Wavefront OBJ file of the C-alpha trace (Angstrom):
o trace
v 11.223 -4.259 -18.044
v 14.729 -3.511 -16.834
v 16.434 -0.526 -15.176
v 17.729 1.896 -17.806
v 14.811 1.402 -20.196
v 13.069 4.527 -21.496
v 9.270 4.574 -21.347
v 7.432 7.107 -23.490
v 4.446 8.345 -21.544
v 2.337 10.994 -23.285
v 4.725 13.969 -23.573
v 7.271 12.527 -21.122
v 10.265 10.219 -21.423
v 10.675 8.229 -18.229
v 13.889 6.473 -17.259
v 13.259 3.284 -15.293
v 15.529 3.276 -12.244
v 14.390 0.764 -9.617
v 11.557 -1.730 -9.302
v 9.873 -0.706 -6.063
v 7.478 -3.609 -5.822
v 4.718 -5.704 -7.301
v 1.155 -5.648 -6.031
v -2.154 -7.245 -6.947
v -2.697 -4.785 -9.777
v 0.693 -3.723 -11.083
v 4.428 -3.184 -10.942
v 5.661 0.076 -9.383
v 8.891 1.602 -10.676
v 10.916 4.555 -9.482
v 11.426 6.647 -12.624
v 13.252 9.838 -13.509
v 12.044 12.575 -15.811
v 14.409 15.510 -16.153
v 15.629 16.073 -12.618
v 12.469 14.819 -10.940
v 11.562 11.435 -9.504
v 8.136 9.847 -9.919
v 6.525 6.462 -9.427
v 5.263 4.700 -12.542
v 2.701 1.957 -12.059
v 2.448 -0.533 -14.913
v -0.868 -2.341 -14.619
v -0.766 -6.132 -14.966
v -3.551 -8.660 -15.346
v -2.040 -11.507 -13.384
v -4.603 -13.383 -11.264
v -4.606 -13.198 -7.464
v -5.778 -16.253 -5.537
v -7.609 -14.279 -2.845
v -8.780 -11.160 -4.700
v -10.990 -10.585 -7.729
v -11.032 -7.417 -9.812
v -14.180 -6.374 -11.605
v -13.585 -4.124 -14.595
v -10.467 -2.115 -15.379
v -7.731 -2.068 -12.732
v -6.589 1.341 -13.948
v -10.116 2.782 -13.712
v -10.394 1.290 -10.218
v -7.259 3.163 -9.132
v -8.353 6.426 -10.736
v -11.737 6.248 -9.005
v -10.073 5.286 -5.727
v -7.723 8.274 -5.958
v -10.668 10.672 -6.184
v -12.346 9.068 -3.172
v -9.149 9.008 -1.090
v -8.622 12.707 -1.762
v -12.246 13.447 -0.911
v -12.070 11.683 2.469
v -8.682 13.263 3.238
v -6.469 10.180 3.374
v -2.897 11.343 2.572
v -1.828 9.920 -0.806
v 0.782 10.901 -3.409
v -0.526 13.224 -6.103
v -1.695 11.693 -9.359
v 0.431 13.211 -12.135
v -0.819 11.489 -15.294
v -2.216 8.274 -16.736
v -2.531 6.463 -20.056
v -5.564 4.202 -20.430
v -4.322 2.619 -23.662
v -0.905 1.656 -22.267
v -2.316 0.995 -18.771
v 0.156 3.315 -17.067
v -0.268 5.550 -14.037
v 2.224 8.193 -12.882
v 2.327 9.404 -9.277
v 4.418 11.804 -7.256
v 7.331 10.130 -5.499
v 7.107 10.187 -1.697
v 10.541 10.299 -0.095
v 10.567 8.304 3.103
v 10.772 4.811 4.598
v 8.376 2.047 3.650
v 6.418 1.177 6.779
v 6.980 -2.551 6.262
v 10.722 -2.016 6.723
v 10.085 -0.222 10.004
v 7.717 -2.978 11.128
v 10.495 -5.510 10.481
v 12.828 -3.489 12.715
v 10.243 -2.917 15.437
v 10.446 0.839 14.892
v 6.833 1.832 14.287
v 6.057 4.551 16.828
v 2.764 5.661 18.323
v 2.463 8.617 15.944
v 2.391 6.304 12.926
v -0.310 4.172 14.549
v -2.331 7.265 15.406
v -2.236 8.405 11.774
v -3.016 4.917 10.523
v -6.031 4.528 12.776
v -7.210 8.013 11.804
v -7.067 6.992 8.131
v -8.978 3.818 8.988
v -11.808 5.755 10.642
v -12.013 8.188 7.722
v -12.287 5.287 5.293
v -14.738 3.377 7.470
v -16.994 6.418 7.827
v -17.210 6.535 4.036
v -17.796 2.741 3.959
v -14.446 1.834 2.432
v -11.430 -0.235 3.382
v -7.868 0.654 2.471
v -5.299 -2.056 1.824
v -3.695 -1.863 5.262
v -0.651 -3.996 4.414
v 2.440 -2.107 5.693
v 4.216 -2.092 2.326
v 1.468 0.209 1.060
v 2.531 3.022 3.407
v 5.542 5.316 3.608
v 6.608 7.393 6.600
v 8.314 10.627 5.583
v 11.151 12.400 7.364
v 8.484 14.727 8.782
v 6.873 11.614 10.323
v 3.831 11.819 8.058
v 2.180 8.544 7.123
v 1.312 8.385 3.427
v -0.870 5.734 1.786
v 1.085 5.223 -1.431
v -1.324 2.735 -3.004
v -4.524 3.783 -4.741
v -6.730 0.927 -3.606
v -10.016 0.910 -1.789
v -12.676 -1.755 -1.387
v -16.224 -1.665 -0.037
v -16.076 -1.844 3.737
v -15.997 -5.337 5.220
v -15.184 -5.959 8.860
v -13.214 -9.064 7.909
v -10.728 -6.966 5.931
v -10.651 -3.833 8.080
v -7.704 -2.584 10.097
v -8.575 -4.195 13.438
v -9.468 -7.613 12.015
v -6.850 -7.808 9.280
v -4.282 -5.057 8.799
v -3.076 -4.540 12.369
v -1.752 -8.103 12.575
v 0.802 -7.339 9.859
v 1.862 -4.140 11.630
v 2.487 -6.013 14.879
v 4.216 -9.071 13.410
v 7.802 -7.824 13.585
v 9.533 -11.198 13.263
v 7.198 -12.385 10.535
v 7.596 -9.214 8.494
v 11.381 -9.390 8.817
v 11.393 -12.987 7.542
v 8.937 -12.128 4.755
v 11.071 -9.239 3.502
v 14.203 -11.385 3.614
v 12.711 -14.419 1.859
v 9.629 -13.219 -0.011
v 7.738 -16.170 1.450
v 4.262 -15.144 2.710
v 4.088 -18.157 5.044
v 5.858 -15.961 7.620
v 2.948 -13.520 7.789
v -0.084 -15.432 6.442
v -1.965 -18.453 7.753
v -1.255 -20.110 4.409
v 0.886 -18.734 1.609
v -1.984 -17.936 -0.754
v -4.731 -17.069 1.753
v -4.153 -13.343 2.148
v -5.125 -13.825 5.819
v -2.631 -12.827 8.531
v -1.269 -14.967 11.316
v -3.056 -13.847 14.489
v -1.925 -16.385 17.082
v -0.159 -14.735 20.000
v -1.120 -11.195 18.999
v -4.745 -11.049 20.124
v -4.034 -9.448 23.518
v -1.796 -6.769 22.034
v -4.387 -5.945 19.373
v -7.104 -5.707 22.017
v -4.957 -3.358 24.104
v -4.173 -1.163 21.126
v -7.793 -1.089 20.001
v -8.891 0.085 23.442
v -6.499 3.039 23.084
v -8.015 4.228 19.828
v -11.553 2.841 19.650
v -14.259 5.413 19.066
l 1 2 3 4 5 6 7 8 9 10 11 12 13 14 15 16 17 18 19 20 21 22 23 24 25 26 27 28 29 30 31 32 33 34 35 36 37 38 39 40 41 42 43 44 45 46 47 48 49 50 51 52 53 54 55 56 57 58 59 60 61 62 63 64 65 66 67 68 69 70 71 72 73 74 75 76 77 78 79 80 81 82 83 84 85 86 87 88 89 90 91 92 93 94 95 96 97 98 99 100 101 102 103 104 105 106 107 108 109 110 111 112 113 114 115 116 117 118 119 120 121 122 123 124 125 126 127 128 129 130 131 132 133 134 135 136 137 138 139 140 141 142 143 144 145 146 147 148 149 150 151 152 153 154 155 156 157 158 159 160 161 162 163 164 165 166 167 168 169 170 171 172 173 174 175 176 177 178 179 180 181 182 183 184 185 186 187 188 189 190 191 192 193 194 195 196 197 198 199 200 201 202 203 204 205 206 207 208 209 210 211 212 213
């Protein structure tokens, strides 16, 4: 896939503009249809060393979307999907990817408050979000949006306080990761999916005491 390619999606013709990123389940593209922007997710079946999918990745995201809406976690609207072509079309959220703000040390308390609120909503329903900062966008209205449709059964090991928060606090590591693409700057080992925690324990404990229910 390259920018400028036209993708036929049900009754739409989508112009690929920019590759926004690649995750465990697919490639996300900024696309244009008429005068509107959307995000097209093209599902892939590439293996992940630290994560196993059971069943259809597209079905997983569709089910997750329904649950996220039900528990009131802010997500972009689902516009359309194609099971045969393994495509999913979402509303485009205009804002700044949280990972970029982490790398600049510009995550404010409001973003953390919204993030922790989303965590408690998910935990109450016995789910985890994927709390990695590149899965969130902060709009100009300072609203935190979870732009990924991924949930997993709740596990303390992978929750916000034991996993996700360490990426949000690792400013230098996130900056180096975004510049190089090398996960060694944010993970214990490149393919572990487990964050570096050394030196951040006290800050996490302090933050947790502010928000803990």
